[in-house]
SEBAKE-105066 format. One line per 5 residues: their letters; for each residue x negated, y, z of C-alpha. Coordinates in steps of 0.05 Angstrom, whole numbers, plus 5000, padded with zeros to 4 digits. Example, Ala and Ser with C-alpha at 12.3 -4.5 7.8 and 13.67 -1.06 7.14 Angstrom:
AS) 4754 4910 5156; 4727 4979 5143
***
This chain:
MHQGR) 1419 2341 7831; 1442 2366 7763; 1393 2363 7706; 1400 2386 7634; 1397 2445 7587
VVFGA) 1448 2494 7560; 1438 2517 7488; 1463 2587 7469; 1479 2592 7395; 1469 2648 7346
IEEVV) 1538 2679 7352; 1528 2750 7377; 1598 2776 7393; 1670 2755 7402; 1720 2811 7394
FGHPA) 1791 2796 7417; 1857 2832 7417; 1837 2885 7366; 1867 2891 7296; 1824 2853 7246
AGAIV) 1814 2909 7195; 1784 2959 7244; 1744 2905 7279; 1712 2883 7213; 1691 2954 7197
AQMDR) 1662 2962 7267; 1622 2898 7259; 1595 2921 7191; 1574 2986 7223; 1539 2947 7279
LGSNR) 1503 2902 7230; 1487 2956 7179; 1523 2918 7124; 1547 2952 7061; 1570 2896 7014
AFLMV) 1621 2850 7045; 1644 2789 7004; 1713 2769 7028; 1730 2694 7030; 1803 2692 7049
SGTLS) 1866 2651 7052; 1902 2649 6985; 1969 2652 7021; 1948 2714 7061; 1920 2746 6998
RQTDE) 1980 2734 6953; 2040 2733 7001; 2022 2785 7055; 1989 2853 7058; 1937 2832 7109
IEKIK) 1880 2825 7060; 1898 2890 7025; 1895 2926 7093; 1825 2898 7103; 1803 2918 7032
QALGS) 1829 2988 7043; 1793 2994 7110; 1728 2971 7077; 1735 3016 7016; 1672 3015 6973
RCAGL) 1640 2965 7021; 1684 2909 6994; 1638 2877 6943; 1683 2820 6921; 1738 2771 6940
FDAMP) 1748 2696 6935; 1817 2668 6953; 1816 2599 6921; 1788 2552 6974; 1829 2487 6976
AHTPR) 1839 2446 7039; 1778 2406 7063; 1728 2452 7029; 1711 2414 6964; 1641 2422 6936
EAVIV) 1667 2451 6871; 1700 2510 6906; 1638 2522 6949; 1596 2529 6886; 1646 2576 6853
ATHAA) 1646 2620 6915; 1570 2618 6919; 1564 2643 6848; 1614 2699 6862; 1578 2720 6926
REASA) 1511 2720 6890; 1538 2761 6832; 1568 2811 6882; 1500 2820 6916; 1535 2808 6982
DLIVT) 1498 2824 7046; 1555 2795 7090; 1610 2745 7083; 1676 2760 7117; 1725 2702 7125
VGGGS) 1799 2709 7140; 1834 2643 7144; 1832 2573 7171; 1777 2522 7180; 1768 2504 7107
ITDGA) 1751 2577 7091; 1706 2585 7152; 1668 2521 7134; 1665 2543 7061; 1630 2607 7081
KAVQL) 1580 2568 7124; 1565 2526 7063; 1559 2587 7018; 1509 2618 7065; 1465 2556 7060
CLANG) 1474 2551 6984; 1453 2624 6975; 1392 2616 7018; 1369 2552 6985; 1382 2566 6912
ITDID) 1439 2516 6905; 1474 2526 6838; 1514 2462 6826; 1552 2409 6865; 1495 2359 6864
GIDRI) 1449 2410 6896; 1490 2405 6960; 1457 2337 6971; 1393 2376 6987; 1423 2412 7046
RVHKG) 1473 2363 7075; 1461 2320 7137; 1435 2250 7122; 1442 2196 7175; 1453 2249 7228
VAPEM) 1391 2290 7209; 1395 2359 7177; 1340 2369 7125; 1290 2425 7127; 1319 2486 7092
TAPTV) 1313 2561 7086; 1353 2597 7139; 1411 2639 7114; 1402 2715 7112; 1471 2731 7086
RQISV) 1512 2713 7148; 1586 2710 7164; 1636 2744 7209; 1701 2705 7219; 1773 2724 7229
PTTIA) 1807 2656 7242; 1881 2644 7230; 1881 2574 7260; 1855 2550 7327; 1813 2487 7316
GGEFS) 1750 2526 7336; 1704 2519 7276; 1688 2594 7279; 1647 2579 7342; 1607 2522 7310
AIAGV) 1544 2518 7267; 1572 2456 7231; 1610 2455 7166; 1648 2399 7132; 1647 2398 7056
TDRAT) 1684 2345 7015; 1651 2306 6959; 1710 2291 6914; 1671 2237 6877; 1666 2195 6940
HVKQM) 1726 2225 6977; 1680 2236 7037; 1674 2299 7079; 1600 2310 7091; 1566 2352 7144
LRHPL) 1522 2413 7135; 1488 2441 7196; 1442 2499 7212; 1436 2541 7275; 1448 2605 7235
AVPRA) 1509 2578 7199; 1552 2599 7258; 1586 2667 7247; 1549 2726 7276; 1615 2751 7303
TILDP) 1685 2723 7311; 1746 2768 7313; 1807 2741 7348; 1868 2780 7324; 1933 2745 7345
AITVH) 1975 2788 7299; 1943 2759 7236; 1961 2688 7259; 2036 2699 7255; 2032 2682 7180
TPEWL) 2002 2614 7195; 2054 2558 7188; 2078 2535 7256; 2057 2463 7245; 1987 2484 7226
FLSTG) 1977 2533 7284; 2002 2483 7336; 1967 2422 7307; 1900 2458 7305; 1915 2478 7377
IRAVD) 1919 2404 7395; 1850 2398 7363; 1826 2450 7412; 1859 2411 7469; 1819 2351 7444
HCVEA) 1754 2390 7449; 1770 2407 7521; 1787 2335 7540; 1725 2307 7506; 1682 2357 7543
ICSRE) 1713 2341 7611; 1706 2266 7599; 1635 2268 7572; 1583 2231 7613; 1536 2289 7599
AHPYA) 1582 2344 7623; 1556 2396 7672; 1589 2452 7713; 1577 2506 7661; 1613 2466 7607
DAQAV) 1666 2440 7654; 1685 2510 7675; 1700 2529 7603; 1735 2465 7585; 1780 2463 7645
KGLAM) 1800 2537 7637; 1809 2527 7563; 1854 2467 7573; 1896 2505 7624; 1904 2564 7576
LADAL) 1922 2520 7517; 1971 2478 7557; 2006 2542 7578; 2002 2580 7513; 2020 2529 7459
PRVKA) 2090 2516 7486; 2100 2591 7491; 2081 2600 7418; 2129 2543 7400; 2185 2577 7439
DPSDL) 2172 2646 7410; 2127 2651 7348; 2126 2727 7355; 2095 2724 7425; 2026 2756 7412
DARMD) 2005 2748 7484; 2015 2673 7478; 1977 2671 7413; 1920 2711 7444; 1917 2662 7503
AQIGT) 1915 2603 7454; 1858 2636 7416; 1818 2648 7479; 1833 2577 7502; 1804 2553 7436
WLSMG) 1742 2596 7445; 1732 2564 7514; 1745 2495 7485; 1683 2502 7442; 1638 2524 7499
ALAAG) 1616 2454 7519; 1601 2433 7448; 1561 2497 7436; 1524 2485 7501; 1500 2417 7477
VPMG) 1550 2369 7511; 1558 2308 7465; 1629 2294 7440; 1661 2228 7422
***
């Protein structure tokens, strides 16, 4: 007889196959948000028109923009982004980019809610010996438009790097997960091939870990097995034809499924 529990996280919606700009506006309408702070990929911001299209769609509801998050989400950049979001009086953070930007916004949410103003303050909200400290829940939440497929946009965990120790540290809060994730395959065509495909292998890893976990259950297995099948089919198709949006969409949905077991409480590793 099966025994266990399935935990449903605080993500409210996943929108897939719709252009990002219109989907962001629709989510802001749904949430009643009026001041969106954009945390976006520097490459997308400076080398494509994707961010400009989003800014134009938001109009006066775009309260600010941060496009300088380095890889691995260093504390220093988190604090700069936090100050900018606070000064913009943001009521929503919108991320467009990879995992470092998604994680950065999760950290900014917690910094805003807990009055963190410098890099040392992050020690007050980070996980110590596997235990997250008591903290104020974020009220300025995030919606995410991912451009890679490692799956962090479906997780309530963020990794932030302490450059003094060269260690990536964990931040965790149930409301750190985005309120909504928007899967737009068209915006991922700008992602370097090596990055898109390697993050896809990370999603494959999530599926395999879930299937092999001793605490797996049918609900989690159904998502992990289907996710693995979709990723195994889609990733070679993206490699063969980078312009194949159907393949990219399948890879994104496979990634969403790959995170189902982890979100449902199945231990990894």
